[in-house]
C-alpha positions as a Python dict, from the first residue, in 0.01 Angstrom:
ca = {
    (1, 'M'): (0, 0, 0),
    (2, 'D'): (-282, 223, 99),
    (3, 'T'): (-223, 582, 62),
    (4, 'K'): (-449, 690, 375),
    (5, 'N'): (-229, 887, 617),
    (6, 'K'): (93, 849, 398),
    (7, 'I'): (324, 1129, 418),
    (8, 'A'): (567, 1280, 127),
    (9, 'L'): (823, 1528, 173),
    (10, 'V'): (885, 1742, -119),
    (11, 'T'): (1173, 1969, -142),
    (12, 'G'): (1116, 2277, -362),
    (13, 'G'): (772, 2293, -314),
    (14, 'S'): (658, 2635, -293),
    (15, 'R'): (612, 2703, -701),
    (16, 'G'): (699, 2535, -998),
    (17, 'L'): (706, 2162, -1065),
    (18, 'G'): (723, 2099, -678),
    (19, 'R'): (408, 2277, -627),
    (20, 'N'): (228, 2070, -910),
    (21, 'M'): (400, 1767, -738),
    (22, 'A'): (256, 1853, -394),
    (23, 'L'): (-78, 1916, -516),
    (24, 'A'): (-87, 1601, -720),
    (25, 'L'): (32, 1406, -417),
    (26, 'A'): (-261, 1554, -203),
    (27, 'K'): (-507, 1455, -490),
    (28, 'K'): (-404, 1100, -412),
    (29, 'G'): (-487, 1134, -28),
    (30, 'I'): (-135, 1202, 42),
    (31, 'D'): (-30, 1451, 334),
    (32, 'V'): (240, 1693, 236),
    (33, 'I'): (557, 1820, 420),
    (34, 'L'): (706, 2087, 151),
    (35, 'T'): (1049, 2286, 185),
    (36, 'Y'): (1109, 2628, 52),
    (37, 'H'): (1407, 2821, -5),
    (38, 'S'): (1312, 3189, 77),
    (39, 'N'): (967, 3253, -38),
    (40, 'K'): (758, 3161, 278),
    (41, 'A'): (439, 3300, 164),
    (42, 'E'): (433, 3123, -187),
    (43, 'A'): (477, 2827, 38),
    (44, 'D'): (176, 2895, 283),
    (45, 'K'): (-8, 2925, 0),
    (46, 'V'): (62, 2584, -129),
    (47, 'V'): (-27, 2458, 226),
    (48, 'A'): (-353, 2625, 241),
    (49, 'E'): (-438, 2491, -98),
    (50, 'I'): (-373, 2108, 19),
    (51, 'E'): (-529, 2175, 318),
    (52, 'S'): (-876, 2327, 159),
    (53, 'M'): (-833, 1965, -23),
    (54, 'G'): (-878, 1775, 315),
    (55, 'Q'): (-484, 1679, 327),
    (56, 'K'): (-240, 1788, 621),
    (57, 'A'): (35, 1999, 502),
    (58, 'V'): (294, 2200, 636),
    (59, 'A'): (620, 2412, 491),
    (60, 'F'): (952, 2423, 637),
    (61, 'Q'): (1269, 2628, 512),
    (62, 'L'): (1537, 2457, 355),
    (63, 'D'): (1839, 2551, 175),
    (64, 'A'): (1888, 2198, -51),
    (65, 'G'): (2250, 2291, -115),
    (66, 'N'): (2349, 2348, 264),
    (67, 'V'): (2415, 2023, 373),
    (68, 'A'): (2549, 2154, 746),
    (69, 'S'): (2150, 2241, 782),
    (70, 'F'): (2019, 1906, 709),
    (71, 'D'): (2020, 1775, 1071),
    (72, 'S'): (1850, 2078, 1218),
    (73, 'F'): (1593, 2064, 931),
    (74, 'F'): (1517, 1695, 1006),
    (75, 'A'): (1516, 1766, 1377),
    (76, 'E'): (1247, 2040, 1307),
    (77, 'A'): (1036, 1868, 1048),
    (78, 'T'): (1039, 1496, 1265),
    (79, 'A'): (948, 1672, 1576),
    (80, 'H'): (627, 1831, 1404),
    (81, 'L'): (543, 1436, 1268),
    (82, 'L'): (586, 1328, 1616),
    (83, 'E'): (362, 1587, 1779),
    (84, 'K'): (85, 1576, 1507),
    (85, 'T'): (82, 1192, 1382),
    (86, 'G'): (288, 1013, 1683),
    (87, 'S'): (560, 916, 1464),
    (88, 'S'): (853, 1075, 1336),
    (89, 'N'): (858, 905, 999),
    (90, 'F'): (712, 976, 627),
    (91, 'D'): (673, 754, 359),
    (92, 'F'): (783, 902, 30),
    (93, 'L'): (1098, 1149, -46),
    (94, 'I'): (1111, 1368, -374),
    (95, 'N'): (1396, 1546, -417),
    (96, 'N'): (1277, 1820, -649),
    (97, 'A'): (1467, 2135, -535),
    (98, 'G'): (1686, 2299, -810),
    (99, 'T'): (1797, 2588, -976),
    (100, 'A'): (1900, 2676, -1332),
    (101, 'L'): (2265, 2713, -1459),
    (102, 'Y'): (2297, 2801, -1825),
    (103, 'A'): (2650, 2887, -1911),
    (104, 'P'): (2886, 2771, -2190),
    (105, 'F'): (3120, 2499, -2092),
    (106, 'A'): (3417, 2706, -2163),
    (107, 'E'): (3289, 2997, -1923),
    (108, 'T'): (3147, 2797, -1648),
    (109, 'T'): (3300, 2928, -1331),
    (110, 'E'): (3404, 2707, -1014),
    (111, 'E'): (3169, 2910, -831),
    (112, 'Q'): (2879, 2846, -1059),
    (113, 'F'): (2958, 2442, -1046),
    (114, 'D'): (3005, 2449, -692),
    (115, 'N'): (2681, 2617, -634),
    (116, 'A'): (2516, 2366, -868),
    (117, 'L'): (2680, 2054, -747),
    (118, 'N'): (2572, 2134, -393),
    (119, 'I'): (2216, 2155, -466),
    (120, 'H'): (2171, 1929, -747),
    (121, 'Y'): (2405, 1646, -661),
    (122, 'K'): (2525, 1670, -311),
    (123, 'G'): (2230, 1770, -149),
    (124, 'V'): (2045, 1504, -320),
    (125, 'F'): (2299, 1246, -223),
    (126, 'F'): (2324, 1353, 188),
    (127, 'L'): (1953, 1501, 249),
    (128, 'T'): (1826, 1125, 122),
    (129, 'Q'): (2132, 956, 318),
    (130, 'K'): (2000, 1194, 620),
    (131, 'A'): (1623, 1100, 569),
    (132, 'L'): (1689, 692, 576),
    (133, 'P'): (1615, 643, 936),
    (134, 'Y'): (1289, 839, 914),
    (135, 'L'): (1167, 708, 594),
    (136, 'N'): (912, 396, 655),
    (137, 'D'): (998, 64, 504),
    (138, 'N'): (820, 14, 163),
    (139, 'G'): (844, 392, 107),
    (140, 'R'): (968, 543, -205),
    (141, 'I'): (1245, 778, -314),
    (142, 'I'): (1186, 982, -633),
    (143, 'N'): (1479, 1189, -753),
    (144, 'I'): (1416, 1486, -1028),
    (145, 'A'): (1642, 1472, -1294),
    (146, 'S'): (1630, 1608, -1642),
    (147, 'G'): (1596, 1532, -2035),
    (148, 'L'): (1918, 1721, -2022),
    (149, 'A'): (2073, 1392, -1906),
    (150, 'R'): (2012, 1217, -2217),
    (151, 'F'): (2005, 1495, -2491),
    (152, 'S'): (2233, 1781, -2520),
    (153, 'F'): (2154, 2137, -2546),
    (154, 'P'): (2471, 2395, -2551),
    (155, 'G'): (2501, 2563, -2220),
    (156, 'S'): (2381, 2283, -1964),
    (157, 'S'): (2696, 2072, -1933),
    (158, 'A'): (2729, 2148, -1551),
    (159, 'Y'): (2351, 2104, -1485),
    (160, 'G'): (2294, 1818, -1715),
    (161, 'S'): (2595, 1618, -1621),
    (162, 'M'): (2486, 1653, -1244),
    (163, 'K'): (2156, 1514, -1353),
    (164, 'G'): (2334, 1222, -1494),
    (165, 'A'): (2488, 1183, -1169),
    (166, 'V'): (2168, 1167, -968),
    (167, 'E'): (2036, 894, -1230),
    (168, 'V'): (2325, 682, -1158),
    (169, 'L'): (2283, 757, -772),
    (170, 'T'): (1901, 649, -820),
    (171, 'R'): (1987, 310, -929),
    (172, 'Y'): (2244, 244, -640),
    (173, 'L'): (1965, 358, -402),
    (174, 'A'): (1723, 114, -547),
    (175, 'K'): (1965, -164, -510),
    (176, 'E'): (2121, -76, -149),
    (177, 'L'): (1766, 2, -20),
    (178, 'G'): (1569, -284, -175),
    (179, 'H'): (1580, -486, 133),
    (180, 'R'): (1362, -262, 322),
    (181, 'G'): (1141, -231, 44),
    (182, 'I'): (1201, 90, -57),
    (183, 'A'): (1199, 163, -425),
    (184, 'A'): (1392, 438, -583),
    (185, 'N'): (1304, 608, -937),
    (186, 'V'): (1398, 900, -1176),
    (187, 'V'): (1144, 1096, -1324),
    (188, 'A'): (1311, 1343, -1580),
    (189, 'P'): (1114, 1623, -1728),
    (190, 'G'): (1178, 1748, -2069),
    (191, 'A'): (1126, 2141, -2127),
    (192, 'I'): (848, 2307, -1917),
    (193, 'E'): (676, 2608, -1912),
    (194, 'T'): (762, 2763, -1573),
    (195, 'D'): (954, 3030, -1406),
    (196, 'F'): (1259, 2804, -1403),
    (197, 'G'): (1588, 2978, -1523),
    (198, 'G'): (1396, 3293, -1549),
    (199, 'G'): (1100, 3151, -1737),
    (200, 'R'): (1272, 3132, -2072),
    (201, 'V'): (1102, 2826, -2183),
    (202, 'R'): (758, 2992, -2081),
    (203, 'D'): (845, 3337, -2225),
    (204, 'D'): (1084, 3298, -2532),
    (205, 'K'): (848, 3211, -2804),
    (206, 'E'): (1113, 3144, -3046),
    (207, 'M'): (1258, 2853, -2802),
    (208, 'N'): (927, 2721, -2716),
    (209, 'G'): (828, 2681, -3069),
    (210, 'H'): (1179, 2533, -3132),
    (211, 'I'): (1110, 2289, -2872),
    (212, 'A'): (784, 2215, -2966),
    (213, 'G'): (885, 2148, -3318),
    (214, 'M'): (1120, 1871, -3174),
    (215, 'T'): (853, 1693, -2963),
    (216, 'A'): (669, 1425, -3089),
    (217, 'L'): (317, 1540, -2927),
    (218, 'G'): (410, 1874, -3072),
    (219, 'R'): (400, 2125, -2750),
    (220, 'V'): (624, 2234, -2449),
    (221, 'G'): (542, 2041, -2116),
    (222, 'L'): (322, 2205, -1850),
    (223, 'P'): (379, 2160, -1482),
    (224, 'D'): (71, 1960, -1466),
    (225, 'D'): (232, 1703, -1701),
    (226, 'I'): (481, 1633, -1455),
    (227, 'G'): (313, 1634, -1111),
    (228, 'G'): (77, 1353, -1144),
    (229, 'V'): (369, 1109, -1276),
    (230, 'V'): (540, 1165, -945),
    (231, 'A'): (224, 1089, -747),
    (232, 'F'): (160, 797, -960),
    (233, 'L'): (498, 643, -829),
    (234, 'C'): (387, 713, -461),
    (235, 'T'): (86, 458, -530),
    (236, 'E'): (30, 98, -486),
    (237, 'E'): (-1, 31, -855),
    (238, 'A'): (355, 171, -894),
    (239, 'G'): (537, -85, -619),
    (240, 'W'): (693, -277, -882),
    (241, 'I'): (875, 22, -1058),
    (242, 'N'): (1230, 42, -902),
    (243, 'G'): (1569, 166, -1038),
    (244, 'Q'): (1392, 311, -1355),
    (245, 'R'): (1453, 665, -1556),
    (246, 'I'): (1094, 805, -1650),
    (247, 'E'): (1147, 1059, -1919),
    (248, 'V'): (830, 1288, -1896),
    (249, 'S'): (882, 1486, -2210),
    (250, 'G'): (618, 1431, -2455),
    (251, 'G'): (858, 1250, -2685),
    (252, 'I'): (1149, 1470, -2741),
    (253, 'F'): (1446, 1384, -2968),
    (254, 'L'): (1321, 1032, -3061),
}
């Protein structure tokens, strides 16, 4: 599968890991549609950076937890594709958008739970469902989970279990979409230095050192450790990887 003129949709692509994924895809010669929740200025910077690399890019606003908005989002995005490429279809869906939820199990409120569920599971389920008519045969779906679906840190019971649900869903996608040649995989980052969750992994030196000490490669992850793995899964070389969970964590809790 030649990546020339292939197109990837990356949710939450304006910052953090999503930004890194968008840039890594562009380096592979893939054009990018990215979504942002509220920060259009940051999204526009990513678009400009991708265009400076010689690839096409566009950003659209999307609330990844608001299923009712998905139809209008796809109407806007696919109309743009049809105008620019002659087709309303794209090739790769990367479900990356997310927010942090740190709360002890005993203190997690229903409102916190519902907000997280809408973004991290219900949104992923139905955005992918609504993308299917526009996703080219032999395309790829890459869902972003978390190391927290495999190992447990107190305070992440809701977030971690929702990421676990996404991992199970991905195997079902791989099986049910296989007849179209569409592969579905999970990338599960470990702890990464970004502004996610208020930047606590990046800025809390004690936490950073604690995580590094439990990681075989002796440090905390960086965005550059993740984006290239997602981009690789969109290449021809990765075409036989399907229904898999790939943890990208430097070897934490082995």
